[in-house]
Structures are given as C-alpha cells and as structure tokens.
C-alpha positions in Angstrom: 15.7 11.0 8.2 12.5 10.7 6.6 11.9 10.6 2.6 8.7 11.7 1.1 7.4 11.4 -2.5 3.7 12.5 -3.0 2.1 10.5 -6.1 -1.4 10.8 -6.7 -4.2 10.3 -4.6 -2.0 11.0 -1.1 0.4 8.0 -1.6 3.2 8.8 0.3 6.7 7.2 0.7 8.4 7.5 4.3 12.2 6.1 4.8 12.4 6.1 8.8 13.5 3.8 11.5 10.7 3.1 13.5 9.3 1.9 17.2 6.4 -0.5 17.6 3.3 1.4 18.8 0.8 0.3 21.8 -2.3 -1.8 21.7 -6.2 -1.1 22.2 -9.7 -2.1 21.4 -11.3 -1.4 18.1 -14.6 -0.3 17.2 -16.7 -2.0 14.4 -19.6 -1.0 12.5 -22.8 -2.8 12.3 -24.1 -1.1 8.8 -23.4 -3.4 5.7 -20.7 -2.5 4.2 -20.3 -1.9 0.3 -18.9 -3.4 -2.7 -15.5 -1.6 -3.7 -15.1 -0.6 -7.3 -13.6 -2.5 -10.1 -9.5 -1.8 -9.7 -7.5 1.5 -11.2 -4.4 1.9 -12.0 -2.1 5.0 -12.0 2.0 5.9 -12.5 4.1 9.0 -13.3 7.4 10.5 -12.9 6.8 12.4 -9.2 8.2 15.4 -11.1 11.7 13.8 -11.9 13.7 13.3 -15.2 14.0 10.5 -17.4 15.0 7.7 -16.8 13.0 8.0 -13.4 9.1 6.9 -14.1 6.5 4.4 -13.0 4.2 1.6 -14.6 1.4 0.0 -13.4 -0.8 -2.2 -15.7 -2.9 -5.6 -15.5 -0.8 -8.6 -16.8 -2.3 -11.9 -17.8 -0.9 -14.5 -16.4 -2.3 -17.5 -18.6 -5.0 -20.3 -17.6 -7.3 -17.4 -16.5 -4.8 -16.1 -14.0 -4.4 -12.1 -14.1 -1.9 -9.9 -12.1 -1.2 -6.1 -11.2 2.2 -5.3 -12.4 3.5 -2.2 -10.4 7.1 -0.9 -11.1 9.0 2.5 -10.1 12.5 3.3 -11.9 15.1 5.4 -10.4 17.8 7.1 -12.5 19.2 9.3 -10.0 19.6 9.1 -6.2 16.4 9.9 -4.4 14.6 10.0 -7.3 12.0 7.9 -8.4 8.6 7.4 -10.4 5.6 5.4 -8.9 2.8 2.5 -10.1 0.0 2.2 -8.2 -3.4 0.0 -8.2 -6.6 0.8 -6.3 -10.1 0.4 -5.9 -12.9 3.0 -4.5 -14.9 1.9 -1.4 -17.9 4.2 -0.3 -17.7 3.2 3.1 -16.5 4.0 6.4 -13.0 2.7 7.8 -14.5 0.3 10.1 -16.5 -1.1 7.7 -13.3 -2.6 5.9 -12.8 -6.0 7.0 -10.4 -7.6 4.9 -7.2 -6.2 2.6 -4.8 -8.5 1.8 -2.9 -9.7 -1.1 -0.4 -12.1 -2.5 2.6 -10.6 -3.9 5.9 -11.2 -5.7 9.1 -8.8 -5.8 10.0 -9.5 -9.4 12.4 -7.1 -9.2 14.6 -5.4 -6.1 12.7 -5.9 -2.7 10.7 -3.9 -0.2 12.4 -1.1 1.3 12.4 2.4 1.4 8.5 2.7 2.2 7.4 0.6 -0.5 5.0 -1.5 -1.4 2.9 -0.2 0.7 -1.0 -0.1 1.5 -2.4 3.3 1.4 -6.0 3.8 2.6 -7.4 7.4 1.7 -10.0 9.0 4.0 -12.5 11.9 4.2 -14.2 13.0 7.4 -17.9 13.2 6.1 -18.4 16.4 8.8 -15.7 18.5 8.6 -14.2 17.5 5.3 -11.0 17.1 6.2 -8.8 14.3 4.7 -6.1 11.7 6.2 -4.3 9.0 4.7 -3.3 5.8 6.3 -0.1 3.7 5.6 1.0 0.4 6.1 4.2 -1.4 4.5 4.6 -4.6 3.2 7.4 -6.6 4.6 8.4 -8.9 7.5 8.0 -6.2 10.5 5.5 -3.7 8.9 8.4 -1.0 8.6 9.7 1.2 6.0 13.1 -0.4 6.0 11.8 -4.0 7.1 12.8 -6.1 3.6 10.7 -9.2 2.3 11.6 -12.6 1.6 11.9 -13.7 -2.0 9.1 -15.5 -4.2 5.9 -15.3 -3.5 4.7 -14.1 -0.6 1.3 -13.6 1.3 0.7 -9.9 2.4 -1.8 -10.9 5.3 -5.2 -9.3 6.0 -4.0 -5.8 7.6 -7.3 -5.1 9.5 -8.2 -6.0 13.5 -6.5 -6.5 16.2 -5.4 -10.2 15.3 -3.5 -8.7 12.1 0.4 -9.3 12.0 0.1 -5.4 11.2 -2.0 -4.2 13.8 0.8 -2.5 15.2 2.3 -1.4 11.8 -0.1 1.6 10.9 1.5 5.2 9.9 -1.4 8.2 9.9 -0.2 10.6 7.3 3.4 11.6 7.2 4.2 10.2 11.0 7.7 8.8 11.3 6.6 6.4 14.3 3.3 3.8 13.8 0.4 3.3 16.0 -2.0 0.5 16.2 -4.9 -0.7 14.1 -7.1 -0.3 17.3 -6.1 3.4 17.7 -7.0 4.4 14.1 -10.3 2.5 14.4 -11.2 4.6 17.2 -9.8 8.0 15.0 -11.1 7.2 11.7 -13.6 4.5 12.5 -16.3 6.5 11.2 -14.5 8.4 8.3 -15.1 7.4 4.8 -12.8 5.6 2.4 -12.0 7.1 -0.7 -9.5 4.5 -2.2 -7.6 1.5 -1.1 -4.5 1.1 -3.1 -1.2 -0.6 -3.0 1.7 2.0 -4.4 5.6 0.8 -5.4 8.0 4.2 -5.4 11.2 3.0 -4.0 13.1 2.2 -7.2 15.8 4.9 -5.3 16.3 2.1 -2.5 17.3 -0.9 -4.5 21.1 -0.9 -3.8 23.4 -1.8 -6.4 21.5 -2.3 -9.7 22.0 -1.3 -13.0 20.6 2.5 -14.1 18.3 2.9 -13.8 17.3 1.1 -10.6 13.9 -0.8 -10.5 11.6 -1.7 -7.8 8.8 -4.1 -9.2 5.9 -6.4 -7.6 3.5 -8.5 -9.0 0.1 -8.6 -6.9 -2.4 -11.8 -7.4 -5.5 -12.3 -5.2 -5.9 -9.1 -4.2 -8.6 -9.0 -1.3 -10.7 -5.9 -0.5 -13.6 -7.2 1.9 -16.0 -9.6 -0.4 -14.0 -8.9 -3.6 -11.0 -10.4 -4.9 -9.0 -9.2 -7.6 -6.3 -10.7 -10.2 -7.0 -14.4 -9.9 -4.3 -17.0 -9.8 -4.2 -19.6 -12.8 -6.6 -22.6 -12.7 
C-alpha cells in the first residue's frame, strides 16, 4: 500500500514495502558546482483539519550551536501536517557531491516515509520536472525505522553511499540506484534540496495529536554546512 501526502515543493510521503534496486556506474560533471543558498523553512496542514499541522524553525542550541526543528502533528488516522527545511541549488544533479546531516528524532521515530531527503529537478530543455526521494533510516526504506539518539545520515550521493540502492523517483513504490538516477537525471537542474517530516500519522500509540519531530544539525550540501554544533 502506498500513502501519499503532497506538501509544497513536491514533497511526497510514500508508505510502501520496497525491494533493493540494481547497481550501475554514475556520471560525474566536470563543471564547477555553485554554492547552495541560505536555508528556507516551510510548514503546513496538508489540507487536514486541526490539530493536524506542521512546524519548521531554526532553534538556538547554545554556545554557537543551531538546529533545524521539523514537526508533524496528526490528529486523526492517515492525517498529518508537514515541516521542511531546504536550500536552493542552481546546478545540475551530477554537481551534487555531498548531501548529509546529523539528526535526532526528538519525538516519534523514522517511519511512514519520513524524515526524507527530497531533491526537486527540472529538465533545462523540455522544462519537465521530477523529484527524487531518499529516506532516513537504517535501511533507507519508508518503514525501515531508525535508532534512538543522535544519528548521522551519511552522504547519499555516489555509488559508495549506504543509500546507493535507496533512491525513489517520484511516486515509485520500488527504489533504484544512485547510478541509474545519475544516468537519467544527471544533467537536470536542481531546484531545491530539502528534508521533510510529515508522518505524525505513523507514530503508533502516542497521545492525540501524534507527533513526529526531528532535530537536524551539521546539514551538509556540497561545500556548505548549516546548523553547526555547539562549541
């Protein structure tokens, strides 16, 4: 079964049992990549009634530390709001070399297709658009789960990445490989690179509203680091 929410900027939640895709060889870009933008935040209800809603904000961790706190609240079965943080990147997909972050599930756990990376793409020739998803969890699957406490979501880019076989194209139920994505979309322009939380609905036996919340720190997009740790 697949469950899809559609928050802004083509962020999509997928709840599906998945199979591991095949491997291939990626394509690198020789052009110098641009510098990602400052971060932006967005949140909303996904069209559901209160108390389902979302939140997204930068928080002060003290001693120079910062974080991005993303929250999804669910007031009814299969309903939830969303929170996201992202950056604009005016380069091609193959110019992305480092996409990773430290994270801590402060409420709830990974599941229901969230948290996840979402990369929005546009073909410079046809103007067609597409989005790519990689899930945060131990198996890079929508229902893989994750460990408690502070975790490192390793770089998802490249054939050596732990997520190399965990890429989802659009609303696909089954994953493909980084190599296949690179071959198909390597020259497409990246519009945004985002982290999205929207699975308050998938948090089991919590009080109403159910809550999924993640704190991001040390988010790295190529040569730019966001939300530094305290020092």
